[in-house]
Every structure is written in C-alpha cells, then in structure tokens.
N, C-alpha and C positions, 0 to 999 in steps of 0.2 A: 517379493522379489527374490530376497537373500535367502530367504527361508526356503525358497527353489533351488538354490544354489548348496547350501551346505551340505546335500544328501551327496551329492556328485564329489565332494573334496575327501570322502572317508574310506577311501583307497590309498588316500597319500596321508592321514593324519590319524590318529591313535581313537580309539572309537570312544574314550570318554571325555577327549577332549569335544568329537563332533557332537556328543549328546550334549555337553555343558553350550555348545554353540547354538545347538539347536534349541534349548529351552530360555537361554537368551532374546533370541531373535524373534521365539515365538511371545515375549512378553510384549505389552502393549507400551511398558515403561520403557525399554531400549529403544524401541522405535520413537519416542519422545527423545530420548536423552540423544540420537542421533542426528535428528532434525535441530535441534538446539545446537548441535555441535557447529553441523554446517554454517548456522545462522551466524553465531561466532565465527566461526573460520571467516566469511566473507566479508565481515563488517569490522574486525577487530582494531584494524587500523583505524577507523571512521574514530572511533571513538575518542582519539586524544588530538581530532580537528575543534579550534577554538571557534566560537559562536561565528554564523556569517549571514552577513545584512539582516533580511527579516526577522532573524532569530529576537533581533534587540527589540523589534515590535513588537512582535510575539510576548514577549516578556513583560513589558511595557503593557500593553494591553490590558495582561495577566493580573497584573498587579492591579488596573482598574475594574477588571470586571470577574476576575475570579473570587473573591470572597464576594460572601452571602450578601453582602450590606451596597455591594455591585451588582448584583442581580438584576434589578430594578430596569439599571441603564443599559445592562444587557439585553434586556428583554425587548427594549425601547429602539434597537439597535438595529436597522433591518439586515446589516450585514454579519455582524459578527455573533446576533443569537442562533446564525446558524453553522458556529462553531465555539460553540459554549464547552462543550466537552472538552476541549485543547484547551482553552484558555483556563477552566479549573483545575485540570491538569498543571498544567503548566505554575499555576501558583501555587499549587499545593507541591510541585517538585522543587521549586525554587524555597518554600516554608524550611521542607524538608533537610533538603543539601547546600543552600545555598544556592549562592552564583556558580555552580562548578558547568562548565561545559561537560565534562565525561558526563557528571550525574544527567543531566540532561540526553544525552547520547546513550547512556546507557536504558532509560528509558524510553527511548523510541526503538531501541532493540531488543527492550521485552515484550514490545508490543510487537514486533516484526516478529518473536517466536513463537507468541501467542497466535497471530494470524496464522504462522504456519502450521501451528497444529490444528487450525480450523480446517485448512484445505487437507490435510490426513483424516478429521472425523467428517469430510465427505465422503467418504467409505463408508460411511452407515446407511447410505443411498445405496440400493442394491443397484441399480443403473450405473453407479460408477465401482463401488466396491472400494475393500482394503486396498488391493495389488493395486489398484489406480489410484488409488488417494496417496498412497505413501508413496511413490515415484513420483508423482504430481508433487506432492509436498518437498520433496528433498531438492526437485528442480526450483520451487518456488524460491526456497530457503536461499539460494545464490544466486537466481536469476539479477545480473547486474540492470537489467533495462529498466527497471524500475528503484534503481538505487537513490535518487534523491528523497522519495518517500522516506526513505531509512535515514541516510546521513544527513539532509538540512531537519534540522531540529522544528522549522516554521512550516512543513509537509506535515507537521503531526495530524490536522487534521485526514487526510488520507489514510494513516494506519487504523483512524479510530471511526472512520466510515466504513473502511473493510471489515474491521474487527464487529461492530454492531448489524450491518448489511447480510454478513457472512454467519454471525448468530442468529439475526432473527428466521434467514433463509433454512438454517439447520435446524432451529426449533419447529417450524411449519414443516420440514418432512417428517418431524419423531411423532408430532401430533397426528399425520396421516398414519403414518404405520401404526399409532396407539389403538387397539381393539377396542378398549372403552373411550377414545378419543378424549382425553385428558384434557381438561377446558385451563388447568395450569399451565400447561405447553403451548397451547395458544396465545394466554394471555403472555406469555413470556416472549413469543416471538413479536405482538405485538409493543410492548414493551420495547425489545431491542432494538425494531424499527423506529420508534420515536425517538430513542439515543440517534439514532442514525442521521435522523431529521437534523438531531442536534448538534451534528457534526460536520456533516457536508450537503451540500444541497446534490449531490451525485447519489444522496441514498433514497431518491425518487423510482431508483430502479429496483427497487423492492419487489412492489408489486408485481410487475413483469414478470419479476423471477421467479414469486410464487405459482402467477398463471402456469411460467416454464414447467414446474413440478406437476400440476394438475395433468395438464395435456402428455408430458412425456407419461406419466401413470394410467395417462386413459379415463381420468378421472372427469364426471360431467361436471362443465363449470355451470349446470344451471343450479346443479344440487350443493356446489362449494359457495354459490354468488353469495350469500350472506357473510360467511367468513372473510369474503375478500370485502369485502365493501368498507370496513373502517379502515384497512390499508389506503384502498381507493381515495377513502374522503379525507384520510391525513394528507394524502397527497396533492390532492387538489387544491384545500386548504393551504397547505404550506404554499405553494407556485403562487396563489394569489395573493397571498399576504407580502409576498416578494415584489411580483408584480405592481402591485398597489402604493408598494413606496420605492417604486425606481426612480422618483424624481430625487428622492434623498440615496439610493441605493448606490455608494461607491464602483460597483462592477457595470452596471446600466449606464455612467455616464465617464466613465475613464478609461473605453476603447478597448476593454478586455473581454467583454461579453455583449453580444447581440444575438436576437430572437431571430435575424435576418440577417446572420451568418451563412454562408456556404458551406453548413455542416454534413451534408452527405458527403461533398468532397474531403473535407478534413477526416471524415471517421474512414473513409476510405483509405486515404493515406495513412492514417495511424493506423487502422487494421495490417497492411503493409510494411508499417516497421516493426510494428509487435512480432510478426511473424517471420523475420529477419535477425539470423540466419536460420535458425534451431527448428522453427514451424516450419518453414518450407521444406527443409530437408526431412522431416517424418512426413509431410503431406505426401512427398515424392517418393517415401519409402512405403508408406502404408498402401499408397495407390500400386506400385510396382507386387508390392505381396498380397493385392487383393484380399487386403484385412478387412473383410464385411463385416467381421464380429464384433469389430471397432466402432461401426456405426452408429450407434446409440450414443457412445460415449463421445461421438464426432459432435452431432448434434447436440450436444449439451453445450461443449467446449464452446461452438460454433456462436450457439444462439446466449452465453451467458458474456463474451466477447463482444457482441451488437450492441447489447443492452446498455453493458455498463460506460461502452465508449461514448456512448451517444450521448449522453450529457456533458460529455465535455467536449464536446465539437462545435459548439457555438462560439468556440473563443474566435476573436478578431485580432489579435496580435500574431499567431504562429498560424501555419498551413496545417500543422501536425499537431497534437494531442503532444505538451511535455511528458516527460520521462515518470515526473512523480505524479501525473495523473490517471498513469497508466497502469497504478498499482492493482486496482481494484479489477482491472479486466486482464489481468498476466497470471489470473488464477485461473482461466478458460486457456489462455496458453500452455500453463501446465499440464492440463487436463490432455492435451493435445501431444506435448512433448510422452506423458509417460505412457498413451495409448501408443506412441511407436514405439518406446522403450521396452515393453513388455513382451510387444511381437517379435521385435529382436529377442530378446532372452528367452522367448520360445522357440523361437527358430533354431537358435542355436546352444540348447540348454545343455547339450553334450560339451562344449568349450565354454568352459565357467569364466574362465581367464578373458575372453574375448568380450565377454558380457560387463566382466569387471574393468575391462580395460573404455567400453563405449561410455563406462558411467561415470569415471573417471575424465576422460575426455572432455566430457560436457561440464561434470563439474568445476574444475580445476583451472578452465580458462576465465569461466566468468571470476572467482576469487582472484587471478591471479591480476585483472581488466580493475577489478574494485581495487586491488594493492596499490596499482603503480598508477595508470593514468588519472582516473577518477580522483584519487588520491589526492595527484598533482593539482587536479582541476579544481577540488575545491580550496586546496589551500591557497591557492590563486583567487577564488571568490572570497576569501578572509580576509585577501592580505590590505585589502585598503583602509577597512575598519581598523585592525590589528596595527596598523602604521599609523593610520587619526590620533589613536590611541594613546601610542609612544608617544607619540610629539604633544599632545597633550598634556602628558604626565611632566614634561620636561620645559613648557611654554605655558605661564600664568596669563588669563587673559584672553580675548577674543581671536578665534581661530577662523582665517582666510580660505578656502581650499576654488583651486582648482584642479580640474582634468579627474573631479570624483565622478566613478561610475555609477552613481546607486542617485538616490533623490534625497535632498538633504535632511528630510524625517529621520532619513537612516539614519546618516551621521549624530544628526543631533541625541538618538533615542542613546547609539551607543555609547555617546559621551554619560549621557543621566546613568545607563544602567550600571557602565563600569567605574566612573568618577564620581558621581554621583551629580546635582545640578551646580549650575555655575558657572560651566562653559558655553560657552555661545558659538554657533558657527556662522559662515556666510559663504554662501556659494557664488563661486565668482564667474566661474564659465564650467558647463556638465559635457564631458565627450562620454561615450560608448567606449573607452578605455581602461584597465585595471591601474595604469599609472598615477600614482598620488603625488601632487605638487600640494604641498600648506604652505602657504604665505606667513609673515607675521604679521 
C-alpha cells in the first residue's frame, strides 16, 4: 500500500529521501514495526488499568493448575483443561513479574502484536497476497470491536487460540506450497492445532479452515483425506471428551452454553454486529465499483467469519457473540476491509493524500474510541474489586457485601490474591449494579 504511494511523492521530495523511504517500506521488518506500533497506539492506555473481576479468578486458577505439579488435576478438569495454555502462561507471568497489572497487560498486548503479524503472514497464501494481508493486519491491530480480548486479561484464551489456530492454518498452507511436501511443516501444523485445542474450544474450526484452503486451491479432497484425518479425529475426540463430562462441566450447567441454543440467529446477529460499520461500507463500495477481482478474497473472508463465529454461537446468555469472542472472526473482517481499501487506493492512486486521509479516518477513530469510552468502561468494571480491596485494607475482620455486581467468588479471589488469605466476605444482596456498598 505505502509502496504504491511513495513514487507519487518524488516530485515534491528530494530524490535521496524518496529512495530511502522506498527501501524502508520494502523491508518486511519495517512493516512488522509499523503494525506493532499501531497495536501499541491503540492499547497503550489500557496497559495501566487495574485487574478486572475474573482476572483474579484467572490468577487463582493459574496458581492451582499452572505449575507442573498441578497438571494432573488440570487434565481431570473438563472445563479448564481446554484453557491450559492460558493458565500456564499466567502462572509463569506472575512468577516472572509478580502481581503487576502492567506486566499482565503487556503480555496480552504482546500476544496481540504476534497475532497481528500472523494476519500479515496470511499474505504467504497467493489468494490473499502481501498487499491485502498488510492492509488487513493494520486494521486488525487497531480494530475496537474485539478490544475485550486484548484489554481484559481473563480473555487471554482468545488471544492464544487465535495464535495457534492461525499458526496451524499458515503451516498447512506452507506445507501445501512446499514442492517436497515437507513432513516437518505438516507435523508443526498438527502440533499447533493440539495447542489450540488446549487454549479454547473454538479451536475445532481448524479442520474446516484447512478444507477451505484445499477448496480454494482446487485441490482434490480425495487426495488429501489422509492428512486431514488426524485433525478431524482430534476434533471429534475433543468434543466427545467434553460432552461425556457434561454432568460436571461448568458451562453445560450454568446457562452459558447449550447445544439446543438458536445458534443460527446468534450467528446471524453476530455477523451483522461484526460488519457494522466499516464492513457494510466496504461491501457497498466494492459493489458500487464492481470490484470482481476481489471476489476470491471476499469468499475467503466470508468463509473465515462463518466458521470462526459458529463455535461461539451456542451461547444462551446473550443474543449475539460478545466482543472478546469475535477476536478470531475479526481476521476475516480485516480481509474485507483490506479489499475495499486497496480498491480505493488503486482507483485514487493519483491522489495519495486522499488515500492517506482514508487510512487515518479508519485508524484514528478506533484508537480514540479505545482511549476514551472503552477506557472509562473498563475502569468502571474494575471499580467494585478495587473499592473492596481498599476497604479491606482499612477494616480488619469479616466483610459483608451488598450491591456487589459480581459473584461472591470474585470478591474472595480478589482479596486472597491482593491481600492474602484471612479476609472472609459474605454477600448480603446481589444486584446488577456497579455501586459497591460494604457493610461492617
């Protein structure tokens, strides 16, 4: 994108400056640096937020299951063995940096940067290409729709499942491209899939995504059924183990998840929310410009969104997928935005200022929204536990809570994590309010 714009500036900038800019833009390291800077630009304010509600539960579970001595118990837990990677990472983050909210937030941001780079790496697939993947990665870096996955540390599984799903997807593409069909690439793809399964249940989307690659590349499924078989078998076994433990699985019994949920309506509403507003603008622009050359990329984006939202669409507590669960699907949205942006850039390549203005119009409102409204919302979400901890420091003895907006276990985990054991809490009355009333 920037490479196409630089030559237009040569009549206004000295030649040696233009040459240096071209060389810098052509370097893949400079592209990675720009994407990392965009991630930091969008989320730097969130680095200084305190822990938020379920963050304390995440830390407590990591202390129990994260060390090697806790892995046996972790393997026996039907729910949390599907989040093993996040618990192990949380455990070692605390061991390395202590109980610092900034350190935990930085680890989430680092994962978001790595995931942004993986979106850029999608350009290795010729049907996407490097120009489209670069534009998609820049949008993915700042997109506010999946902000909860980056800002809320308890949503760490979403970042990790994206990392391993995207890695498995890319390694599969590289394996198909390799003239000698290197078995090491195939085995690496399978290993990444295993780690994805240990990160979140949504990892079961990997086999359909691999089939998508084969169909898009016009490969024979009969020829590749053997390489696909281990992926499919692991997915089936993974679901069977979860379903067989449904009597003890928290999400099968707490109203969070149901196989009888109206998943088709939830998926439809979630897609509409995901596309609002830039997705619809992009579709309208591509239709108006009759950009038929973008059709292969749009098909990939649509298939990615449909596949990656489906596992989350069996929830029962909301009529659409919450923002943290759209993190995986937003890579498809980013490809759609990239297709429209590159078409715009090509049509107005004689007016680079206009193209740069559109890029700024896309990027900076997302950043401003994260800096202002979302920052305030997360501060409000952190307020109940922060007030509770402040009161507990000043008041020895048992604490009775009224109007506490979270489960009593969150209050107890917050006190145990920040102040150590010894503080007992009792919930008098629970309301969906962010007001905290602490009774002596």
